[in-house]
N, C-alpha and C positions, 0 to 999 in steps of 0.2 A: 504495500500501500502506501501511498505518499503524502502526504501533509501540503494541500494549498494555504492560500493567507488565512483563511477564512479560519483555519486549524481544524477542519471537517478530514475523516480518513476516509476515498473515498478506492476504489479498484483501480489497477491501473488499467485494465482494460475496461472499456465501455463498449457494447456494442451499438452500431448505428441503431438499430430497431428501439434501444435504450433512450437514445439521446434527441429522437424524434417523438417519445412516450406514448410508440405500438404496443409493448410487450410493459407486461405489469414489474416495477421493484421487485415485489415481494413473492418470494419463490425462496421456502425453505429447504425444500430438496432439491437445492441445486447443482448436487453430485451425482444424481442421481435422475431426476427428471428437467425435462426443457421449459423454461418460464412461458407462461401463459398469455394470451394476446389480452390488450383491455377492450372497451369500447370504440376507442380510436383506432388501436390496430384492426378491430376487425374493418371498418367502415372504410378504411385504409387501403385494404387488401380487396375488399367489392371494388370500388371506385379506381383501384387500378387497373383491375382487368373487363370491369362493364364500358370504359371509355375504349377499348379498341377497337379498330374499323375492322367488318371481316374477318370476326376471328370469332365464329360462335362457340369455339369449347373455352374458351375461356369466358365467355358471358356463361355459359354453364358452371365452370369451375367457380365465378361471382355466386351464383343461387348456392350451391354448394355449401358455399362459404357462411351465407345470407342461413341457410337452415339449420347447420351445424352449430352458429351462434345461437341459434332458436333451442339447440337442446341441452346448451350451456345455461343460456336462460332460466330455462324450465327447472333445470339441478339447483343454481341457486336461487331459485324461488321456494322451493320443496326444503331447503336448507335453515337451519337456526343461525347459524354460522358459517361462514366462510372464511377468516381467518384474518389477515389486513390487506388481502387486494380489491380491488374495486369488483362492485357488482356490475355483472352483466345484462345491462338492457338495450334492447334495439329503441335508436330512437329516427327521428326522421330522414336520416342523412342513409341509412341502412334501411331502410324502407324504401325513399326512393330510387336508391341504387339496384334491389333488388329490382321494383317494377321494369326499370331502364331495361334492365335484361330480359324479364318476361317480353319486353313491346319489341326486342329486336331480334327476339327468337321464336315471335307468335305462341306465346301459351297463355292465351287466354283463361283457361282457369284459373292458373296459378295464380297470375295478374289481381284476379277479383280474389281469390282468398286472401290476396295481403291483401288488396284494398280493404274488404271486411276486416281483417284483423286492425288495421288501423284505423276503422270507424271503434269499434269496440276498446279498444285501448283510449281511446281518445272520449270516447262519453263513460268510460270508467275514471279517468283525472277529471275529466269535469265536474262530474257529481264529487269526486272528493275533495276538490276546491270550492265546490258551490256549496259543502257543511260547513265552511268552513269560516266564509263570506258572506254577505249581502247587498243585494243590490249589485248585482254583476251582470255586466252587458256581457251577455253569450259569446258574438262573435270576436271581442276583443280579446277574454280570456280564453278561447280555445285557441288561436291564434300565438297566444304566449304558452303554450301545453308544450311539452318535449315532442310529442308525439301530435299530429294532426293532420286531416286533410288538407291538400294541398293541389293547383290547380296540375302542377307536372304530376301529378301521380292519375288525376283522371286523362292528362292525355296518352301517359305511358298505358292506360288500360284502354284506350280508346283503338291505339296504336298495334297494341298485342289482337284485341280482336279483328282490326283490318286486316294485319299478317295472316293470321289464323285462317280467315275467310276467303284468303288469295290465295295462300299453299294449300288448300285440300281440294284446288280445282286438278292438281295433276293429282288426284285419287279419284276412287270411284264414291265421293262423296255425294249424296243427295243434296236437293236443292235444301233442303230443312235445315241438315244437317252443316251445309255453308253458310247459311244466314242465322243461325243459335248464334253464336260469339257476337254478333252482329246487332242483335235484339238483347241481347243480354248488355252489351253497351248504351243501345239507347234504354233501356231502363233507367239504367244508371245516371245519366242525362239528365231523366223525369225527375228526378228527386235531391240531385248534389244542389240547387238551387235553394229549396227551399229548408233542406239541412244542416248544408255547412258553407252558406253563404257564397257559393260560387258561381257568377255569372258564366249561360250558355253564347259562348261566341261563335264566330264563324269557325274558327279553326279546331273548335270539335265537332263540329255539324260538319263539314264539308269531306274530309275522310271516310265516314261512313256512309252519307250524301252518295259518297262516286263509287262506294263497293258495293250498295244497294245496287245502282246503277250496272254495274258490273255483273250481278247476278243476273239482269234482265228486269228487276223489281223497279220500274221507272216511279210506280206511283208509289210505293215507301218512299223512294229517295227526295219525288219533291214534298213528302207529306213531313217528312223528318226537317229539313229547313222550313218550310211553311209554319212549324208548330212552335221550334223554338227560336227563332229570327223572322225579326219586321226589316219592311220595307225600309231602304238607304235613304236618310235625308240626302238634298243634294248640297254637295260640294266640292271645292276643285278638283281635280282629280291629278297626283302628281305628276310631273314629268322629265320626260329626260332619265330615268330611275330615280326621281329623287323620294325622298318619303315624305309619306300622306300628310298634310296638317292637322293635328291631333282636333278631333270635333267629338263633342261629348254625346251631342244626340245622334251618333254612329255607333254607340255602343250598343252590343246586344242585337245588331242590322247581318245584312244580307253585303257581304261585298263580291268584287268581281268572281270570284271564281264560284260563287254560291249562283250569282248569276247565268254564268256560264255553264254549270251544270243543268241549271233548270232548263235552258236552252236547246243543251247537248240532248238532256231527257225527250226531250220533244220530237228532235230532229229523227232521233232511233225510233219513235213509235211512228213516226211521219205524222204527226199530230202539227200542221204547219202552222194550225192559229195561234194554238199554246205556243208556242216559237215564237213569231211574229210578238204576243204579249209578252213575252218573257225579255223579249229584247227592247221592245219598248220601254218598260219599267226600269232595266238596266239601263238605257241613255238618258230616262225620267232622271234617274237618280244621280247623274251625273259621274257615270262610269260608262266608256268605249273599249269595245273590241278591239285587239290588235292586229296585227295579219296574223298569228299563230291560230288565234281563233277562229276567223275567218276560212283558214287551212283546212283546221280540225273539223268545222262544221261539213264542207263543202267537201270534205272524204267521208264522213257519216252517211252524206244525205245519198254520195254515190255511189259508196257501197250497199245500201239499203233499195236504190232502183236501178242500178244497171246490174245485168247477169252476169254471173261471175266470167269471165271466159280462161281459158287452160290452153289456149294456140302460146306457139311458142314464139319469141320476140323475132326470129325471122320473117315468119308466116307477118306478123307486125310492120315489119318493116318492107317487107315487099306490098303492102297495102298501101302504105304508106307513098312509098315509089310511084307504084301505078295512079294514087291521087292526084301526086302533082302532077305525073305526066299528060294527064287529061286534061 
């Protein structure tokens, strides 16, 4: 051991994980057992693996770390004494990391399981705080809890459901099986505003609406946008890629992607009256389609109206030459 200026005795060798407060300093059996991780160590391991791009194995490892932390948390809860080390408890950082992993992997059932666990812990901790205090504002008190539902958690559940539905297309799943995760996410949207004070925005509805539309459920896609989002107030549209000026009246309203989805759905069903009405509503709201939107609508309409040809490119080339020669 060495003696620093303050007179305290410290080990000669201190691992990097200890310096970053990732593992517990309390380890009475240090000669035979490795030190255990603390809450910050579990969070660092989860986020270190879940943030990687195109690494499903690391995303699954982050989920296994989250589940292993849950086992240790349950063991600590049942023990009367755990010695001098920190009590293991999962907080928002752990839940959000695990939900992000489920959204990347398309594990919608696991995502809903974690979301319901967060809801249960939030309600339990809020009731304990409510018993000690009076005249408590619920929305303010909930945000101060170590575990509470956030907008990022809701977005992760939505993306997990959308990816799960999309990946079922490569299997022999039926339409009812492919829409199950989307219906579960839609039911979640119906109650987050009243139970958790999270306003439903276009970033929540658009992915679900597009997934419904991909399954050919155009009516469900339109009803989802119409039930949660209001018509947009007229305002200046950003130009040259600049950010849109903030307008408080546009909270909870349709954006350009929402109107585009409604027009695309009407074109797919060859409902030209509804397509024109949706496009008119879009322009009345101060939003205008760009060239990419027009090309997509033209391609969809041609795919629905023109018969598909299987002729080779050589025959098409010969026809073009003949037409030019005439």
